[in-house]
N, CA, C and O atoms as a GROMACS GRO file, in nm:
protein
  296
    1MET      N    1   0.085  -0.118   0.000
    1MET     CA    2   0.000   0.000   0.000
    1MET      C    3   0.090   0.124   0.000
    1MET      O    4   0.183   0.134   0.079
    2ALA      N    5   0.060   0.216  -0.088
    2ALA     CA    6   0.138   0.339  -0.100
    2ALA      C    7   0.107   0.434   0.016
    2ALA      O    8  -0.008   0.452   0.055
    3LEU      N    9   0.211   0.492   0.068
    3LEU     CA   10   0.193   0.587   0.178
    3LEU      C   11   0.130   0.716   0.130
    3LEU      O   12   0.042   0.772   0.196
    4TYR      N   13   0.174   0.764   0.014
    4TYR     CA   14   0.125   0.892  -0.037
    4TYR      C   15   0.018   0.870  -0.143
    4TYR      O   16   0.044   0.883  -0.262
    5THR      N   17  -0.100   0.837  -0.097
    5THR     CA   18  -0.212   0.816  -0.188
    5THR      C   19  -0.264   0.949  -0.239
    5THR      O   20  -0.231   1.055  -0.186
    6TYR      N   21  -0.346   0.943  -0.344
    6TYR     CA   22  -0.408   1.064  -0.397
    6TYR      C   23  -0.483   1.139  -0.288
    6TYR      O   24  -0.472   1.261  -0.276
    7SER      N   25  -0.559   1.066  -0.210
    7SER     CA   26  -0.640   1.127  -0.104
    7SER      C   27  -0.551   1.197   0.000
    7SER      O   28  -0.580   1.309   0.042
    8PHE      N   29  -0.444   1.130   0.039
    8PHE     CA   30  -0.352   1.189   0.137
    8PHE      C   31  -0.292   1.319   0.083
    8PHE      O   32  -0.290   1.420   0.154
    9CYS      N   33  -0.245   1.317  -0.041
    9CYS     CA   34  -0.182   1.435  -0.101
    9CYS      C   35  -0.283   1.547  -0.120
    9CYS      O   36  -0.252   1.664  -0.094
   10HIS      N   37  -0.402   1.514  -0.164
   10HIS     CA   38  -0.507   1.614  -0.182
   10HIS      C   39  -0.541   1.680  -0.049
   10HIS      O   40  -0.552   1.802  -0.040
   11ASP      N   41  -0.556   1.598   0.055
   11ASP     CA   42  -0.587   1.654   0.187
   11ASP      C   43  -0.473   1.739   0.241
   11ASP      O   44  -0.497   1.839   0.309
   12LEU      N   45  -0.351   1.702   0.210
   12LEU     CA   46  -0.236   1.781   0.252
   12LEU      C   47  -0.240   1.920   0.189
   12LEU      O   48  -0.209   2.020   0.255
   13LEU      N   49  -0.278   1.927   0.063
   13LEU     CA   50  -0.283   2.055  -0.007
   13LEU      C   51  -0.408   2.134   0.021
   13LEU      O   52  -0.402   2.256   0.039
   14TYR      N   53  -0.522   2.068   0.026
   14TYR     CA   54  -0.650   2.137   0.036
   14TYR      C   55  -0.726   2.100   0.162
   14TYR      O   56  -0.850   2.098   0.161
   15GLY      N   57  -0.657   2.071   0.269
   15GLY     CA   58  -0.721   2.028   0.392
   15GLY      C   59  -0.842   2.112   0.427
   15GLY      O   60  -0.868   2.215   0.366
   16GLY      N   61  -0.915   2.067   0.522
   16GLY     CA   62  -1.039   2.132   0.562
   16GLY      C   63  -1.021   2.276   0.607
   16GLY      O   64  -0.920   2.340   0.576
   17TRP      N   65  -1.116   2.324   0.678
   17TRP     CA   66  -1.120   2.463   0.722
   17TRP      C   67  -0.987   2.506   0.785
   17TRP      O   68  -0.944   2.448   0.886
   18ASP      N   69  -0.923   2.605   0.727
   18ASP     CA   70  -0.801   2.666   0.778
   18ASP      C   71  -0.685   2.567   0.797
   18ASP      O   72  -0.602   2.582   0.887
   19SER      N   73  -0.680   2.468   0.711
   19SER     CA   74  -0.566   2.378   0.710
   19SER      C   75  -0.530   2.349   0.566
   19SER      O   76  -0.604   2.388   0.475
   20GLY      N   77  -0.423   2.285   0.545
   20GLY     CA   78  -0.378   2.256   0.409
   20GLY      C   79  -0.284   2.364   0.360
   20GLY      O   80  -0.296   2.481   0.397
   21ILE      N   81  -0.192   2.324   0.279
   21ILE     CA   82  -0.089   2.415   0.230
   21ILE      C   83  -0.149   2.530   0.150
   21ILE      O   84  -0.111   2.645   0.172
   22ILE      N   85  -0.240   2.500   0.059
   22ILE     CA   86  -0.300   2.605  -0.024
   22ILE      C   87  -0.376   2.705   0.062
   22ILE      O   88  -0.361   2.826   0.044
   23ASN      N   89  -0.456   2.657   0.154
   23ASN     CA   90  -0.532   2.747   0.242
   23ASN      C   91  -0.440   2.837   0.324
   23ASN      O   92  -0.468   2.955   0.342
   24ASN      N   93  -0.330   2.781   0.373
   24ASN     CA   94  -0.238   2.861   0.452
   24ASN      C   95  -0.167   2.966   0.367
   24ASN      O   96  -0.144   3.078   0.414
   25LEU      N   97  -0.133   2.933   0.243
   25LEU     CA   98  -0.073   3.032   0.154
   25LEU      C   99  -0.174   3.143   0.119
   25LEU      O  100  -0.137   3.260   0.113
   26GLU      N  101  -0.298   3.105   0.097
   26GLU     CA  102  -0.401   3.206   0.070
   26GLU      C  103  -0.424   3.295   0.191
   26GLU      O  104  -0.444   3.416   0.176
   27ASP      N  105  -0.420   3.237   0.311
   27ASP     CA  106  -0.432   3.317   0.434
   27ASP      C  107  -0.314   3.414   0.447
   27ASP      O  108  -0.333   3.530   0.484
   28ALA      N  109  -0.194   3.367   0.416
   28ALA     CA  110  -0.076   3.453   0.424
   28ALA      C  111  -0.089   3.569   0.326
   28ALA      O  112  -0.059   3.683   0.360
   29ARG      N  113  -0.133   3.540   0.204
   29ARG     CA  114  -0.153   3.644   0.103
   29ARG      C  115  -0.253   3.749   0.154
   29ARG      O  116  -0.229   3.869   0.142
   30HIS      N  117  -0.363   3.702   0.210
   30HIS     CA  118  -0.465   3.793   0.262
   30HIS      C  119  -0.409   3.879   0.376
   30HIS      O  120  -0.433   4.000   0.380
   31GLU      N  121  -0.334   3.818   0.466
   31GLU     CA  122  -0.277   3.892   0.579
   31GLU      C  123  -0.175   3.996   0.534
   31GLU      O  124  -0.170   4.106   0.589
   32ILE      N  125  -0.094   3.964   0.434
   32ILE     CA  126   0.004   4.059   0.381
   32ILE      C  127  -0.068   4.181   0.325
   32ILE      O  128  -0.030   4.295   0.352
   33ILE      N  129  -0.172   4.157   0.246
   33ILE     CA  130  -0.248   4.267   0.188
   33ILE      C  131  -0.316   4.349   0.297
   33ILE      O  132  -0.314   4.472   0.293
   34GLN      N  133  -0.377   4.281   0.392
   34GLN     CA  134  -0.447   4.351   0.501
   34GLN      C  135  -0.351   4.434   0.585
   34GLN      O  136  -0.382   4.547   0.621
   35ASN      N  137  -0.235   4.378   0.616
   35ASN     CA  138  -0.136   4.453   0.694
   35ASN      C  139  -0.089   4.578   0.620
   35ASN      O  140  -0.071   4.683   0.682
   36PHE      N  141  -0.070   4.567   0.490
   36PHE     CA  142  -0.031   4.684   0.412
   36PHE      C  143  -0.142   4.788   0.413
   36PHE      O  144  -0.116   4.908   0.430
   37ASN      N  145  -0.265   4.744   0.394
   37ASN     CA  146  -0.378   4.838   0.395
   37ASN      C  147  -0.396   4.906   0.530
   37ASN      O  148  -0.445   5.018   0.536
   38ASP      N  149  -0.356   4.840   0.636
   38ASP     CA  150  -0.369   4.897   0.771
   38ASP      C  151  -0.255   4.991   0.807
   38ASP      O  152  -0.263   5.063   0.907
   39MET      N  153  -0.149   4.993   0.727
   39MET     CA  154  -0.035   5.081   0.756
   39MET      C  155  -0.074   5.227   0.734
   39MET      O  156  -0.148   5.260   0.642
   40ASP      N  157  -0.023   5.312   0.822
   40ASP     CA  158  -0.047   5.456   0.811
   40ASP      C  159   0.080   5.521   0.757
   40ASP      O  160   0.161   5.575   0.833
   41LEU      N  161   0.097   5.514   0.626
   41LEU     CA  162   0.219   5.565   0.564
   41LEU      C  163   0.192   5.706   0.510
   41LEU      O  164   0.113   5.724   0.416
   42GLU      N  165   0.258   5.804   0.569
   42GLU     CA  166   0.238   5.942   0.527
   42GLU      C  167   0.335   5.981   0.416
   42GLU      O  168   0.306   6.070   0.336
   43ASN      N  169   0.449   5.915   0.411
   43ASN     CA  170   0.550   5.945   0.310
   43ASN      C  171   0.516   5.869   0.182
   43ASN      O  172   0.512   5.746   0.181
   44ALA      N  173   0.492   5.944   0.074
   44ALA     CA  174   0.449   5.882  -0.052
   44ALA      C  175   0.554   5.787  -0.108
   44ALA      O  176   0.520   5.683  -0.164
   45SER      N  177   0.681   5.822  -0.096
   45SER     CA  178   0.785   5.735  -0.152
   45SER      C  179   0.796   5.604  -0.072
   45SER      O  180   0.819   5.498  -0.130
   46VAL      N  181   0.779   5.611   0.059
   46VAL     CA  182   0.781   5.491   0.141
   46VAL      C  183   0.659   5.405   0.109
   46VAL      O  184   0.670   5.283   0.099
   47GLN      N  185   0.543   5.468   0.092
   47GLN     CA  186   0.423   5.393   0.058
   47GLN      C  187   0.439   5.323  -0.077
   47GLN      O  188   0.401   5.206  -0.092
   48LYS      N  189   0.495   5.392  -0.174
   48LYS     CA  190   0.517   5.333  -0.306
   48LYS      C  191   0.614   5.214  -0.296
   48LYS      O  192   0.591   5.110  -0.358
   49GLU      N  193   0.721   5.230  -0.221
   49GLU     CA  194   0.819   5.124  -0.204
   49GLU      C  195   0.757   5.003  -0.135
   49GLU      O  196   0.778   4.889  -0.176
   50MET      N  197   0.680   5.028  -0.030
   50MET     CA  198   0.613   4.918   0.042
   50MET      C  199   0.510   4.850  -0.048
   50MET      O  200   0.494   4.727  -0.044
   51GLU      N  201   0.440   4.927  -0.129
   51GLU     CA  202   0.342   4.870  -0.220
   51GLU      C  203   0.408   4.776  -0.321
   51GLU      O  204   0.354   4.670  -0.352
   52GLU      N  205   0.524   4.815  -0.371
   52GLU     CA  206   0.598   4.729  -0.463
   52GLU      C  207   0.641   4.600  -0.396
   52GLU      O  208   0.633   4.492  -0.456
   53ILE      N  209   0.688   4.611  -0.273
   53ILE     CA  210   0.731   4.492  -0.198
   53ILE      C  211   0.612   4.399  -0.175
   53ILE      O  212   0.623   4.278  -0.196
   54VAL      N  213   0.500   4.455  -0.133
   54VAL     CA  214   0.379   4.376  -0.108
   54VAL      C  215   0.332   4.310  -0.238
   54VAL      O  216   0.297   4.192  -0.238
   55ASN      N  217   0.332   4.385  -0.347
   55ASN     CA  218   0.290   4.327  -0.475
   55ASN      C  219   0.382   4.213  -0.517
   55ASN      O  220   0.335   4.112  -0.571
   56ASP      N  221   0.512   4.227  -0.494
   56ASP     CA  222   0.606   4.119  -0.524
   56ASP      C  223   0.579   3.996  -0.438
   56ASP      O  224   0.583   3.883  -0.486
   57MET      N  225   0.551   4.019  -0.310
   57MET     CA  226   0.522   3.907  -0.219
   57MET      C  227   0.395   3.834  -0.261
   57MET      O  228   0.392   3.710  -0.264
   58VAL      N  229   0.292   3.909  -0.293
   58VAL     CA  230   0.165   3.850  -0.335
   58VAL      C  231   0.183   3.772  -0.466
   58VAL      O  232   0.130   3.661  -0.480
   59ALA      N  233   0.257   3.829  -0.560
   59ALA     CA  234   0.282   3.761  -0.687
   59ALA      C  235   0.359   3.631  -0.665
   59ALA      O  236   0.330   3.531  -0.730
   60GLU      N  237   0.455   3.633  -0.575
   60GLU     CA  238   0.533   3.513  -0.547
   60GLU      C  239   0.445   3.405  -0.484
   60GLU      O  240   0.458   3.287  -0.518
   61ILE      N  241   0.357   3.442  -0.394
   61ILE     CA  242   0.264   3.346  -0.334
   61ILE      C  243   0.173   3.289  -0.442
   61ILE      O  244   0.148   3.169  -0.445
   62ASP      N  245   0.122   3.376  -0.530
   62ASP     CA  246   0.035   3.330  -0.638
   62ASP      C  247   0.107   3.232  -0.730
   62ASP      O  248   0.049   3.131  -0.770
   63ARG      N  249   0.233   3.260  -0.763
   63ARG     CA  250   0.311   3.169  -0.847
   63ARG      C  251   0.332   3.036  -0.776
   63ARG      O  252   0.324   2.930  -0.838
   64LEU      N  253   0.359   3.040  -0.646
   64LEU     CA  254   0.378   2.918  -0.569
   64LEU      C  255   0.250   2.834  -0.566
   64LEU      O  256   0.254   2.713  -0.585
   65ILE      N  257   0.136   2.899  -0.543
   65ILE     CA  258   0.008   2.828  -0.544
   65ILE      C  259  -0.016   2.766  -0.680
   65ILE      O  260  -0.055   2.649  -0.688
   66ASP      N  261   0.006   2.842  -0.787
   66ASP     CA  262  -0.013   2.788  -0.922
   66ASP      C  263   0.076   2.668  -0.947
   66ASP      O  264   0.034   2.568  -1.006
   67ARG      N  265   0.200   2.678  -0.903
   67ARG     CA  266   0.294   2.567  -0.925
   67ARG      C  267   0.252   2.442  -0.846
   67ARG      O  268   0.257   2.331  -0.898
   68ILE      N  269   0.211   2.461  -0.723
   68ILE     CA  270   0.165   2.349  -0.642
   68ILE      C  271   0.040   2.286  -0.704
   68ILE      O  272   0.030   2.164  -0.710
   69GLN      N  273  -0.053   2.368  -0.750
   69GLN     CA  274  -0.176   2.317  -0.807
   69GLN      C  275  -0.154   2.247  -0.941
   69GLN      O  276  -0.237   2.168  -0.985
   70SER      N  277  -0.043   2.275  -1.005
   70SER     CA  278  -0.014   2.210  -1.133
   70SER      C  279   0.036   2.067  -1.118
   70SER      O  280   0.045   1.993  -1.217
   71ILE      N  281   0.070   2.028  -0.996
   71ILE     CA  282   0.119   1.892  -0.970
   71ILE      C  283   0.002   1.795  -0.975
   71ILE      O  284  -0.102   1.818  -0.914
   72SER      N  285   0.021   1.686  -1.047
   72SER     CA  286  -0.083   1.584  -1.060
   72SER      C  287  -0.048   1.465  -0.972
   72SER      O  288   0.063   1.412  -0.979
   73PHE      N  289  -0.143   1.424  -0.890
   73PHE     CA  290  -0.125   1.307  -0.804
   73PHE      C  291  -0.208   1.194  -0.862
   73PHE      O  292  -0.328   1.209  -0.888
   74ARG      N  293  -0.143   1.080  -0.881
   74ARG     CA  294  -0.215   0.963  -0.936
   74ARG      C  295  -0.194   0.844  -0.851
   74ARG      O  296  -0.247   0.737  -0.881
   0.00000   0.00000   0.00000
């Protein structure tokens, strides 16, 4: 019997409420965006720099999620 069955791998990635790798990455993405939106940045250049950093972080998480979801378990 294989240890890493389709069901096991699927549950690892898409586990139930607030579990699973994909859910945790989506939560991290949401928290990064929310934390940026909650920042009180008065300096326009600092805000622009932080926005670029946040956008890069979100894009990297999105790429990671896409890459993980592209894996086929059989």
